[in-house]
C-alpha positions in Angstrom: -28.2 -0.3 -19.7 -27.0 3.0 -20.6 -27.7 4.5 -17.3 -26.4 1.2 -15.4 -22.9 1.5 -16.9 -22.7 5.4 -16.3 -23.3 4.6 -12.4 -20.8 2.1 -12.5 -18.5 4.3 -13.9 -19.0 7.0 -11.4 -18.2 4.6 -9.0 -15.2 3.5 -10.6 -13.5 6.7 -10.9 -13.5 7.6 -7.4 -12.2 4.5 -6.1 -8.9 4.7 -8.7 -8.5 8.2 -6.8 -8.9 6.6 -3.3 -6.5 3.9 -4.5 -4.0 6.4 -5.4 -4.1 8.6 -2.2 -3.9 5.5 0.1 -1.1 3.7 -1.9 0.6 7.2 -1.8 0.1 7.7 2.0 1.4 4.1 2.6 4.5 4.6 0.8 5.3 7.7 2.7 4.7 6.0 5.8 7.2 3.1 4.9 10.3 3.3 6.6 13.7 4.4 5.0 14.4 6.4 2.0 15.3 5.7 -1.5 18.5 7.1 -1.2 18.9 5.8 2.2 21.4 2.9 0.7 23.8 5.6 -0.6 27.0 5.4 1.7 29.7 8.2 1.8 26.9 10.6 0.4 27.3 14.1 2.3 23.7 15.3 3.7 23.7 18.0 2.0 23.7 15.9 -1.5 21.0 13.5 0.1 19.0 17.0 0.7 19.8 17.9 -2.9 19.0 14.7 -3.9 15.4 14.6 -2.2 14.8 18.0 -3.4 15.4 17.2 -6.9 12.8 14.4 -6.9 10.4 16.7 -4.3 10.5 14.4 -1.4 11.2 17.5 0.7 7.7 19.1 -0.1 4.6 18.6 2.2 2.7 15.0 1.9 -0.3 16.7 0.9 1.4 18.9 -1.9 3.3 15.7 -3.6 -0.1 13.5 -3.5 -1.9 16.5 -5.4 1.1 17.0 -7.9 1.4 13.0 -8.6 -2.5 12.5 -8.7 -2.9 15.6 -11.0 0.0 14.1 -13.5 -1.3 10.5 -13.5 -4.9 11.4 -14.4 -3.9 14.3 -16.5 -0.9 12.9 -18.5 -0.8 9.4 -17.2 2.8 10.4 -16.0 4.3 8.2 -13.1 7.4 10.1 -12.9 11.0 9.3 -12.6 12.3 6.3 -11.4 14.6 6.7 -8.3 17.0 3.5 -8.7 16.9 3.3 -12.8 19.2 6.5 -13.5 17.6 8.6 -16.6 14.5 6.0 -17.1 11.0 7.4 -16.2 8.4 4.7 -14.6 6.2 5.2 -17.9 9.5 3.4 -19.6 10.1 0.9 -17.3 6.3 -0.2 -17.6 6.2 0.3 -21.4 9.2 -2.2 -21.5 7.7 -5.0 -19.0 4.1 -4.5 -19.1 3.9 -5.9 -23.1 5.6 -8.9 -21.8 3.4 -9.8 -18.7 0.5 -8.8 -21.1 1.4 -11.2 -23.6 1.6 -14.4 -21.7 -0.9 -13.4 -19.1 -3.5 -12.8 -22.1 -2.5 -16.4 -23.7 -2.8 -17.7 -19.8 -6.5 -16.3 -19.8 -7.2 -17.7 -23.3 -6.3 -21.1 -22.6 -7.9 -21.4 -18.8 -11.0 -20.2 -20.3 -11.2 -22.5 -23.2 -10.0 -25.3 -21.6 -11.8 -25.0 -18.3 -15.2 -24.2 -19.9 -15.0 -27.1 -21.9 -13.8 -29.3 -19.2 -16.2 -28.2 -17.0 -19.1 -28.7 -19.3 -18.2 -32.2 -20.5 -18.1 -33.2 -16.7 -21.7 -31.8 -16.2 -23.2 -33.3 -19.2 -21.6 -36.6 -18.4 -22.2 -36.7 -14.7 -21.1 -39.5 -12.7 -19.1 -41.3 -16.1 -15.5 -41.8 -15.8 -15.1 -38.5 -17.8 -16.5 -36.8 -14.9 -14.5 -38.5 -12.6 -11.3 -37.6 -14.4 -12.3 -34.2 -14.6 -12.7 -33.9 -11.4 -9.8 -35.5 -10.4 -7.7 -33.1 -12.7 -9.3 -30.1 -11.5 -8.6 -30.6 -8.0 -5.0 -31.5 -8.4 -4.4 -28.6 -10.6 -6.1 -26.1 -8.2 -3.7 -27.3 -5.3 -0.7 -26.5 -7.7 -0.1 -22.8 -7.4 2.2 -20.9 -10.1 5.6 -21.0 -7.5 5.1 -24.8 -7.6 4.2 -25.4 -11.0 7.2 -23.3 -12.4 10.0 -25.5 -11.0 7.8 -28.7 -11.9 7.9 -27.3 -15.4 11.6 -26.8 -15.7 12.3 -30.1 -13.9 10.1 -32.4 -16.7 10.6 -29.9 -20.2 13.9 -28.5 -19.5 16.3 -30.8 -17.5 14.6 -34.2 -18.4 13.2 -34.1 -21.9 15.1 -30.8 -22.9 12.4 -29.6 -25.0 11.9 -25.9 -23.5 14.6 -23.6 -22.4 14.2 -22.8 -18.7 14.0 -18.9 -18.9 14.5 -15.7 -20.9 12.3 -14.3 -23.3 13.6 -13.8 -26.8 11.0 -11.6 -28.2 8.2 -13.6 -27.0 9.0 -16.5 -29.0 6.8 -19.5 -28.5 9.1 -21.8 -27.0 9.7 -19.3 -24.2 6.1 -18.3 -23.8 4.7 -22.1 -22.9 5.9 -22.7 -19.7 5.0 -19.2 -18.3 1.3 -19.7 -19.4 1.1 -23.3 -18.3 2.5 -22.4 -14.7 0.2 -19.4 -14.7 -3.2 -20.8 -16.1 -3.2 -24.1 -14.5 -5.0 -23.2 -11.2 -7.3 -20.3 -12.7 -8.5 -23.2 -15.6 -9.4 -25.8 -12.7 -11.5 -22.9 -10.7 -13.2 -22.1 -14.1 -14.0 -25.9 -14.7 -15.2 -26.5 -11.0 -17.4 -23.0 -11.6 -18.8 -24.4 -14.8 -19.5 -28.0 -13.8 -21.4 -26.9 -11.0 -23.3 -24.1 -12.8 -24.2 -26.2 -16.0 -25.4 -29.3 -13.4 -27.8 -26.6 -11.8 -29.0 -25.4 -15.0 -29.5 -28.7 -16.6 -31.9 -29.9 -13.6 -33.8 -26.5 -14.1 -37.4 -26.6 -15.1 -37.1 -24.8 -18.8 -34.3 -27.4 -19.5 -36.2 -30.3 -18.5 -38.9 -28.8 -20.6 -37.0 -28.6 -23.5 -35.8 -32.0 -23.3 -39.5 -33.3 -23.0 -40.5 -31.3 -26.0 -37.9 -33.8 -27.9 -35.4 -31.0 -28.6 -31.8 -32.6 -29.5 -29.4 -32.7 -26.8 -26.7 -30.4 -28.1 -29.3 -28.0 -29.1 -30.6 -27.8 -25.5 -27.2 -27.0 -24.3 -26.3 -24.6 -26.7 -29.8 -22.5 -26.9 -30.9 -23.1 -23.4 -28.2 -24.1 -20.9 -25.0 -22.6 -21.8 -25.9 -19.1 -21.3 -27.3 -19.1 -17.8 -24.7 -21.4 -16.5 -22.2 -18.8 -17.9 -23.5 -16.3 -15.2 -21.0 -17.5 -12.5 -18.0 -17.9 -14.9 -18.3 -14.6 -16.2 -18.4 -12.7 -12.8 -15.0 -14.6 -12.3 -13.5 -13.9 -15.6 -12.7 -10.2 -14.8 -10.9 -10.7 -11.3 -9.3 -13.9 -13.0 -7.8 -11.8 -15.7 -6.3 -9.4 -13.5 -5.3 -12.1 -11.2 -3.0 -13.5 -14.0 -1.3 -10.1 -14.4 -0.6 -9.6 -10.8 -0.1 -13.0 -10.0 2.6 -13.3 -12.4 5.1 -11.6 -10.2 6.5 -15.5 -9.5 6.3 -16.3 -13.0 8.6 -12.9 -14.2 10.8 -13.7 -11.5 11.2 -17.5 -11.8 11.3 -17.4 -15.9 13.4 -14.1 -16.0 11.0 -12.9 -18.7 11.8 -9.2 -17.9 8.2 -8.3 -17.0 6.6 -5.9 -14.6 7.2 -8.4 -11.6 10.4 -8.5 -12.3 10.7 -4.5 -11.9 8.2 -4.8 -9.0 10.3 -7.0 -6.9 13.6 -4.8 -7.7 12.0 -2.0 -6.8 10.5 -3.4 -3.3 14.3 -4.3 -2.7 15.9 -1.0 -3.8 13.0 1.1 -2.1 12.3 2.7 -5.6 8.7 4.2 -4.4 7.8 5.8 -7.6 8.2 2.4 -9.5 6.1 0.4 -6.8 3.8 3.0 -7.0 3.4 3.1 -10.9 2.9 -0.8 -10.9 0.6 -0.5 -8.2 -1.9 1.9 -9.7 -1.5 0.2 -13.0 -2.9 -2.8 -11.5 -5.3 -1.1 -9.5 -6.8 0.6 -12.8 -6.7 -2.9 -14.1 -8.6 -4.7 -11.5 -11.2 -1.7 -11.2 -11.7 -1.6 -15.2 -12.1 -5.5 -15.6 -14.5 -5.2 -12.3 -16.6 -2.5 -14.4 -16.4 -4.8 -17.5 -17.6 -7.7 -15.8 -20.4 -6.0 -14.2 -21.7 -4.8 -17.6 -21.3 -8.3 -19.3 -23.3 -9.6 -16.4 -26.0 -6.9 -16.4 -26.2 -7.6 -20.3 -26.6 -11.2 -19.9 -29.2 -11.4 -17.0 -30.9 -7.9 -16.9 -32.5 -8.5 -13.9 -29.6 -8.0 -11.8 -29.5 -4.0 -13.3 -30.2 -2.2 -10.0 
């Protein structure tokens, strides 16, 4: 297991470095400049601005300096648009907000999705099964940019129960709608994967043997069926968690939470490349990390896949 983990780690490190270099090159190839929107500024002043931020240096030198600062000090450099603020400051301000409701969205999606999928499989072809399948199909076709306005119409405009936006330090009234909007489609996917996997395991020979021995159904499910049925679910959870963080851009903007999604959109509009780079590298690092953790968890559950 240790050798497998080290081998996967050795693959993850160059992948992250390649992501940094590729993202930097793409940002450099993008048309325009962070200071192109400045009006009435003499060319000499623009040249001084570019020199101050190191934009006049050769591309390979900037890539080397940037990569070294990120790897050794986790320093993403200064922001071009937010004066006197670094990219690290902006990420430190917005990421806890995004991470908070992303985490709760993940918890809700896993608990509700696994429970719904397992119950639907155990009660196959019953009213509960048909109801669960109907709910998951309906939830899966509702992306967060559709769910968000629907929730605001129902809970803010019609019922007046919840505020339509804001964060206020993460008070529960402001967290509920972002969590529902973000978790719904993932909950549906987890439920469908769990149901399919559980049905396959329940029809396997070792489960039928356990039931033929007279073991109670609850014990058969908890001790024999649940663990192998969770393999496809586990492989989905890592990318799903990262997807909730990256997919929160729409939720951040719609509910005005102040998360990194808002900074990302504002930076794209103002060509603040350093902020875009910082958030891209952060999301990439999270994706690689959670894929690594998923692979390790998968290998722990099923040692046969260690190759």
